N, C-alpha and C positions, 0 to 999 in steps of 0.2 A: 450769562448775566443774571443775577435776581430781579425779578418782577418787581419788588417792592409795592405789595399788594397793600389799598389805603384805609382799609378797615380789618377789625376782629370779625373773624368769620360767623363766632357764636353770637356776640353782644352786637354786633356792628359798630362797635366805639371807631371815633377817627382815630388813623393811625399814620399820621403824616411821615414824609421821607425822615425825618430826624427824629421820631420819636424813641424813646428808651423804653419805652413800655411795650412793643413790639416784640413777638416770640416767633420763632420760624422752625417747621421741622427740615428732615433733610427733604421732603418733595414742596419746600415753600409753603406747605399748609401755615396762615398766620391769625394768629390769635395775642389778645391783650395780657398783660403779665398777671392781671389779677385773673382771669377766666384760666391760664392756665394753672396756677396756683392752688387758686380756692376751687375750680369746680371741675378741671379736667387732672387734675392731681399730677401733673407733668408728664402726662401720656396723651400724643395725637388723639384724637378718637376716628382720624382717616385709616392711618398707617400703622398706630401702635408705637413708633419712635417717641424719643422725646425731645424736646427743645431747647434752643439756646437762644441767647438775645439775637437780634436781626440785626447786620450792619447797617451803619449810616452811609449813604453814599454823598460824598462830596458835594455840597454845592454847587460847586463849580461844575460839574460835569450833568446837572442837571438838564440841559437844555442839549445835551449832545445825548445824552442817554438819560431819556425820561424816566418816569417811575410809572406803573401799571395805575389806568381809572377805573379798571373792571372789580367791582363790587364782588365778593364774594358772601355772600349771607346766607347761610346754613346752619341755624342754631341746632345745638348737640340733644340729643335725648342723654341726659344726664342719668337715666337712671340705665338704660340701657349699658350708657357708656361706664358707669360704676360697675356693672355687672359684670363686666368684659375683662375690667381690670382684676378683679377678684377670681374671675374662673382661669385669666393667666398664671396667679400667683402660685 
């Protein structure tokens, strides 16, 4: 089951469980759509994979299956990230 992390790992923007702005990679790294599209260029800085919109957990299941409260805030070194993307082309 997905953790549904509460914030963007890069900018720490709140991403509530019903946010349509949350994006995840296959390892559940969580970023906001703005960071993914404008800064990360669609590439996960942690695993190198792509992103998909994070599914929204139905509200009637939130009590039984609560979302994560753990904030993972580790801003990306964008210079290194862009260099890594360029070297993989």
